[in-house]
C-alpha positions in Angstrom: 12.7 87.2 -42.2 10.8 86.7 -39.0 7.3 85.6 -38.0 6.2 89.2 -38.4 7.5 89.4 -41.9 4.8 87.0 -43.2 2.2 87.3 -40.6 0.8 90.6 -39.5 0.7 90.8 -35.7 -2.9 90.8 -34.3 -4.4 93.2 -31.8 -1.3 95.5 -31.8 -1.7 98.1 -29.0 -2.3 101.6 -30.3 -1.6 103.4 -27.1 1.3 101.4 -25.6 3.3 104.4 -24.4 0.3 105.9 -22.6 -0.5 102.6 -21.0 3.1 102.1 -19.9 3.1 105.6 -18.3 -0.1 104.9 -16.4 1.2 101.5 -15.3 4.4 103.0 -14.0 2.5 105.7 -12.2 0.4 103.0 -10.4 3.5 101.0 -9.6 5.3 104.0 -8.2 2.4 104.6 -5.9 2.7 101.0 -4.6 6.4 101.0 -3.9 8.0 101.3 -7.3 8.4 99.1 -10.3 9.7 96.3 -8.2 7.5 96.9 -5.2 9.0 96.2 -1.7 12.5 94.8 -2.1 15.6 95.7 -4.2 15.8 98.5 -6.7 16.4 97.6 -10.3 20.1 98.5 -9.9 20.5 96.4 -6.8 18.6 93.5 -8.4 20.8 93.5 -11.4 23.9 93.5 -9.2 22.6 90.6 -7.2 21.7 88.6 -10.3 25.1 89.2 -11.8 26.7 88.1 -8.5 24.6 85.0 -8.5 25.7 83.9 -11.9 29.3 84.5 -11.0 28.8 82.4 -7.9 27.3 79.6 -9.9 30.0 79.7 -12.5 32.0 76.4 -12.6 34.6 77.8 -15.0 33.2 76.7 -18.4 29.7 76.0 -17.4 27.1 77.5 -15.0 25.3 75.2 -12.6 21.6 75.5 -12.9 21.4 75.9 -9.1 24.2 75.3 -6.6 22.5 72.8 -4.3 19.7 71.1 -6.2 21.0 71.3 -9.8 24.8 71.4 -9.6 25.4 70.5 -13.3 24.5 72.1 -16.7 21.0 71.6 -18.1 20.4 72.2 -21.8 17.7 74.8 -21.9 18.9 76.3 -18.6 22.3 76.9 -20.3 20.6 78.7 -23.2 18.7 81.0 -20.9 21.8 81.5 -18.7 23.7 82.6 -21.9 20.9 85.2 -22.4 21.7 86.6 -19.0 25.5 86.4 -19.4 25.5 88.2 -22.7 25.0 91.7 -21.3 27.7 91.0 -18.7 30.2 89.3 -21.0 29.6 88.2 -24.6 32.7 86.1 -24.4 31.5 84.2 -21.3 28.1 83.6 -22.9 29.9 82.1 -25.9 31.9 79.8 -23.6 28.6 78.6 -22.0 27.1 77.5 -25.3 30.4 76.2 -26.5 30.5 73.9 -23.5 27.0 72.6 -24.1 27.6 72.0 -27.8 30.8 70.2 -27.0 28.6 67.6 -25.4 26.4 67.2 -28.5 25.8 63.6 -29.4 27.0 62.1 -32.7 23.5 62.0 -34.0 22.9 65.7 -33.4 21.0 65.5 -30.1 21.9 68.1 -27.4 21.5 66.2 -24.1 19.4 67.6 -21.3 22.3 67.3 -18.7 26.0 67.8 -19.1 27.6 66.5 -15.9 30.3 68.6 -14.2 33.4 66.5 -13.5 33.8 65.6 -9.8 30.5 67.1 -8.7 28.1 64.8 -6.8 24.8 65.4 -5.1 22.3 64.9 -8.0 20.2 61.9 -8.9 20.1 60.3 -11.4 23.7 60.9 -12.1 26.1 59.5 -14.8 26.2 56.1 -13.2 22.4 55.7 -13.6 22.4 56.8 -17.2 25.6 55.0 -18.3 25.4 56.7 -21.7 29.1 56.4 -22.4 28.9 52.6 -22.1 25.4 52.0 -23.6 24.9 54.6 -26.3 26.7 54.4 -29.6 26.0 58.1 -30.2 27.1 59.4 -26.9 29.9 62.0 -27.0 33.5 61.0 -26.3 34.0 63.9 -23.9 31.8 64.7 -20.9 29.2 62.4 -19.3 25.7 63.3 -20.2 22.1 62.1 -19.8 20.4 60.2 -22.6 17.4 62.5 -23.3 17.0 66.1 -24.6 15.2 69.3 -23.7 13.3 72.1 -25.6 15.4 73.7 -28.4 15.6 77.3 -27.2 19.3 77.7 -28.1 18.8 79.8 -31.2 17.3 82.5 -29.0 20.5 82.6 -26.9 22.6 82.9 -30.1 20.4 85.8 -31.2 20.8 87.6 -27.9 24.6 87.1 -27.9 24.8 88.6 -31.4 22.6 91.5 -30.4 24.9 92.3 -27.4 28.0 91.8 -29.4 27.0 94.6 -31.8 27.0 97.1 -28.9 30.7 96.4 -28.2 34.0 96.8 -30.0 35.5 94.9 -32.8 37.0 92.1 -30.7 33.7 91.2 -29.0 31.9 91.2 -32.3 34.6 89.0 -33.8 34.3 86.5 -30.9 30.5 86.2 -31.4 30.8 85.9 -35.2 33.6 83.3 -34.9 31.4 81.3 -32.6 28.5 81.5 -35.0 30.7 80.3 -38.0 32.3 77.5 -36.0 29.0 76.2 -34.4 26.6 76.8 -37.2 27.0 73.2 -38.5 26.3 71.9 -34.9 23.2 74.0 -34.6 22.0 72.7 -37.9 22.7 69.1 -36.9 20.7 69.8 -33.7 17.7 71.1 -35.7 18.0 68.4 -38.3 17.9 65.7 -35.7 14.8 67.1 -34.1 13.1 67.4 -37.5 13.9 64.0 -38.7 14.3 61.7 -35.7 11.7 63.2 -33.5 8.8 63.3 -35.9 8.4 59.5 -36.5 4.8 59.7 -37.6 5.4 62.7 -39.8 2.6 64.7 -38.3 4.7 67.9 -38.0 5.1 67.6 -34.2 8.2 66.8 -32.0 7.8 63.6 -30.1 9.2 63.3 -26.6 9.8 59.9 -24.8 10.0 61.2 -21.3 8.2 64.1 -19.5 11.6 65.4 -18.6 12.2 66.2 -22.3 9.4 68.7 -22.2 11.1 70.6 -19.3 7.7 70.4 -17.6 8.4 67.2 -15.7 5.1 66.6 -13.7 2.7 68.8 -15.7 -0.9 67.6 -15.8 -0.2 67.2 -19.6 1.5 63.9 -18.9 -0.8 62.3 -16.3 -2.6 60.0 -18.7 0.6 59.1 -20.6 2.3 58.2 -17.4 -0.5 55.9 -16.5 0.7 53.8 -19.4 4.2 53.5 -17.8 4.2 50.4 -15.5 7.5 50.1 -13.7 9.1 46.8 -13.5 12.0 45.8 -11.3 14.0 49.0 -10.6 17.4 49.1 -9.1 17.2 50.8 -5.7 17.6 54.6 -5.6 17.8 57.5 -3.2 16.3 60.8 -4.3 18.3 64.0 -3.6 15.7 66.6 -4.4 13.3 65.9 -1.6 16.2 66.3 1.0 16.8 69.8 -0.2 13.3 71.0 -1.1 10.0 70.6 0.6 8.6 67.3 -0.9 5.2 68.9 -1.3 6.8 71.1 -4.0 8.3 68.2 -5.9 7.0 65.2 -8.0 5.9 62.2 -5.9 7.8 59.0 -5.3 5.2 57.2 -7.5 5.9 59.6 -10.3 9.7 59.1 -9.8 9.4 55.4 -10.2 7.9 56.0 -13.6 10.5 58.5 -14.6 13.2 56.0 -13.7 11.5 53.1 -15.4 11.6 55.1 -18.7 15.3 55.7 -18.2 15.7 51.9 -17.6 13.8 51.3 -20.9 16.1 53.7 -22.7 19.2 52.0 -21.3 17.9 48.6 -22.5 17.6 49.8 -26.1 21.0 51.6 -26.0 19.4 55.0 -26.4 18.7 54.2 -30.0 16.4 56.6 -31.8 14.6 54.0 -33.8 14.1 51.6 -30.9 12.9 54.3 -28.6 10.2 55.3 -31.1 8.9 51.8 -31.3 9.4 50.4 -27.7 9.2 53.0 -25.0 6.0 53.2 -22.9 5.8 57.0 -23.2 5.6 58.7 -26.6 3.8 62.1 -26.9 3.8 64.7 -29.6 4.6 67.8 -27.5 3.0 70.8 -28.9 4.9 73.3 -26.7 8.3 71.9 -27.7 7.1 71.9 -31.3 6.2 75.6 -31.1 9.6 76.4 -29.6 11.2 74.5 -32.4 9.3 76.6 -35.0 10.4 79.7 -33.2 14.0 78.5 -33.1 14.0 77.6 -36.8 12.7 81.1 -37.6 15.3 82.8 -35.4 18.2 80.7 -36.7 17.1 81.3 -40.3 17.0 85.0 -39.7 20.6 84.8 -38.3 21.7 82.8 -41.3 20.4 85.5 -43.6 21.9 88.3 -41.6 25.4 86.7 -41.5 25.3 85.2 -45.0 25.4 81.6 -43.9 24.6 78.7 -46.4 21.4 79.5 -48.3 20.5 75.8 -48.4 20.5 75.7 -44.6 18.4 78.9 -44.3 15.9 77.5 -46.8 15.7 74.2 -44.9 15.1 76.1 -41.6 12.2 78.0 -43.1 10.8 74.8 -44.5 10.9 73.2 -41.1 9.3 76.2 -39.5 6.4 76.2 -41.9 5.9 72.4 -41.7 6.0 72.2 -37.9 3.9 75.4 -37.5 1.2 73.6 -39.5 1.6 70.7 -37.1 0.9 72.9 -34.1 -2.1 74.6 -35.7 -3.6 71.2 -36.6 -3.9 70.5 -32.8 -5.9 73.7 -32.0 -9.5 74.3 -31.1 -11.0 76.3 -34.1 -12.6 78.8 -31.8 -10.4 79.3 -28.8 -7.1 78.5 -30.5 -6.0 76.4 -27.6 -3.4 73.7 -28.6 -3.2 70.1 -27.5 -0.6 67.4 -27.2 -1.1 64.0 -28.8 -0.4 60.6 -27.0 1.0 58.2 -29.6 0.7 55.2 -27.4 -3.0 55.8 -26.4 -3.9 57.3 -29.8 -5.7 60.2 -28.1 -5.5 64.0 -27.8 -4.4 65.6 -24.5 -6.3 68.8 -23.6 -5.1 70.6 -20.5 -5.4 74.0 -19.0 -1.6 74.5 -18.9 0.9 76.7 -20.7 0.9 74.3 -23.6 -2.4 75.6 -24.7 -0.7 78.9 -25.6 1.8 77.3 -28.0 0.4 79.1 -31.1 1.3 82.4 -29.4 4.9 81.4 -29.6 5.0 80.2 -33.2 2.1 82.1 -34.9 -0.1 80.7 -37.6 -3.6 81.1 -36.1 -6.3 83.0 -38.0 -6.5 86.6 -36.7 -9.7 86.3 -34.7 -8.8 82.9 -33.2 -5.5 84.3 -32.1 -7.3 87.2 -30.4 -9.5 84.7 -28.6 -6.4 82.8 -27.3 -4.8 86.1 -26.2 -8.0 86.9 -24.2 -7.7 83.5 -22.4 -4.0 84.3 -21.7 -4.9 87.7 -20.2 -8.2 86.7 -18.7 -9.4 85.2 -15.4 -8.2 81.7 -16.3 -4.6 82.9 -16.4 -2.8 86.2 -16.0 -6.0 88.0 -15.0 -7.1 85.5 -12.3 -8.2 87.7 -9.3 -6.2 85.8 -6.8 -2.8 86.1 -8.5 -0.2 88.1 -6.7 1.4 89.1 -10.0 -0.2 89.2 -13.5 2.0 86.3 -14.8 1.0 83.0 -16.4 0.9 80.1 -13.9 2.2 76.7 -15.2 -1.4 75.3 -14.8 -4.5 77.4 -14.7 -5.9 78.2 -11.2 -9.3 77.1 -12.4 -8.1 73.7 -13.4 -9.0 70.6 -11.3 -5.3 69.7 -11.6 -4.0 73.0 -10.2 -1.7 72.7 -7.2 -0.3 76.1 -6.3 3.1 75.0 -4.8 3.8 71.8 -6.8 6.4 72.2 -9.5 4.7 72.4 -13.0 1.2 71.9 -11.6 0.5 75.6 -10.7 3.5 77.8 -9.7 4.7 80.7 -11.9 8.1 80.1 -13.5 10.0 83.3 -14.2 11.7 81.8 -17.2 8.4 81.1 -18.8 7.3 84.7 -18.2 10.5 85.8 -19.8 10.0 83.6 -22.8 6.5 84.9 -23.5 7.6 88.4 -22.9 10.4 88.0 -25.5 8.2 86.4 -28.0 5.5 89.0 -27.6 8.1 91.7 -28.3 9.3 89.9 -31.3 5.8 89.6 -32.7 5.1 93.3 -32.2 3.0 93.1 -29.1 5.0 95.7 -27.2 2.5 96.5 -24.5 1.9 92.8 -23.6 5.6 92.2 -23.5 6.2 95.3 -21.3 3.5 94.1 -18.8 5.0 90.7 -18.4 8.4 92.2 -17.9 7.2 94.7 -15.3 5.3 92.0 -13.4 8.2 89.6 -13.7 10.5 92.2 -12.1 8.1 92.9 -9.3 8.0 89.2 -8.6 11.8 88.9 -8.6 12.3 92.0 -6.4 12.8 89.9 -3.2 16.2 88.9 -4.7 15.7 85.1 -4.0 15.8 84.2 -7.7 13.7 81.2 -7.0 13.0 78.4 -9.4 9.3 79.1 -9.3 6.8 81.1 -7.2 3.4 80.6 -5.5 1.0 82.3 -7.8 -1.2 83.6 -5.0 1.1 84.6 -2.2 4.2 85.3 -4.4 6.3 83.2 -2.1 9.5 81.8 -3.6 9.5 78.0 -4.1 11.7 75.2 -5.2 15.4 75.8 -5.5 16.8 79.2 -4.6 19.7 81.0 -6.5 18.4 79.6 -9.7 20.7 80.7 -12.6 18.0 81.0 -15.3 15.8 83.2 -13.0 18.8 85.5 -12.5 19.5 85.5 -16.2 15.9 86.4 -17.0 16.1 89.4 -14.7 19.4 90.5 -16.2 17.9 90.5 -19.7 14.8 92.3 -18.6 16.9 95.0 -16.9 19.5 95.0 -19.8 
């Protein structure tokens, strides 16, 4: 059972093939599907070469210079890209990540590669092994988490395994049997430990947990974070990337003060919920969790895994979907975050407003309205965009900054996520358009972390693994 099994997709295109043919004709007249740059075959080869180059053996660095370790949701998307190359290597990637799972079920946002320096804050700043009772006995990790997109990676691995021989299918299914209890512990921890107010929404205690570190979503919440005496530190990111494309030093002080607060309470779930300066119900992470529960439940049904687990996953999906829908504007369908410390809603023109498109649940007409916003001049249809892809913050927002991290740039991995979900929900034409535009953007072969939405210039870290992975899945 999937979202589409109990919720009819709205506004399904009736002439998708004709539209795609017309679109391809226009693109061919303007330099091909990818525009100026590499052909699809060349682009796929470069993406595969990049992932091999970033391979550390049992984990893939998120990016060789700026992010030399394994990040949680990066690893999931990387596995999506590895699966068409080698199902077995994709399995190893998720195995490595899950081997660093905390005793309480949390999957940490960073798994540090042994002997690799050059990133701050590193293991010595987190000190999870010494301070956290639930930290794993194996690798060093950070003490926070990231969005739960891992079920999508498992689904893509299983999809690709069915196209291969018996041994490959057996490797994927053995992984699923072996790691199913760990995936359930992960989802159970999110459902129980990260919904302290029982509002049906996942609470984050650091903007880093959202994956959207300096999004305008967190501006007011960070105002409530007043740094005390911080140990001295030296940032690594601004020595490798133009500081104008990164969070400010003032923001970093707040980021590190939250880490310091977590250290002082031993990374304890209960104490974090009651003491940390930052606590926000993240509607985007919640929508991803709903989606992940649906995907994992569907896998559980297909592979005859414990019925009680499948039932619990569907129950969580329904409960947290209601939590997402409770945040939405009744006319536009736009979703909001909720600041638990300030007791107030957070309404922003960011990707978070489109959370219901990921998890479903809106009335048909309201969902159509939200799709119109997504495709209209505030987002993908803005006249100044180089490619018709969703910026992280709307170009018409007062908070929009076209080159600064999550305050404006287009992130290819987000374009991939919406394209994948739209295909899953039956919106084939919308999915195709995002894929086509995403490939045009990636045709320069830089595989950048994010892109200037107006000029299309690559920004942030180059040779980003999850960007290459997104391209490989699109071309798969």
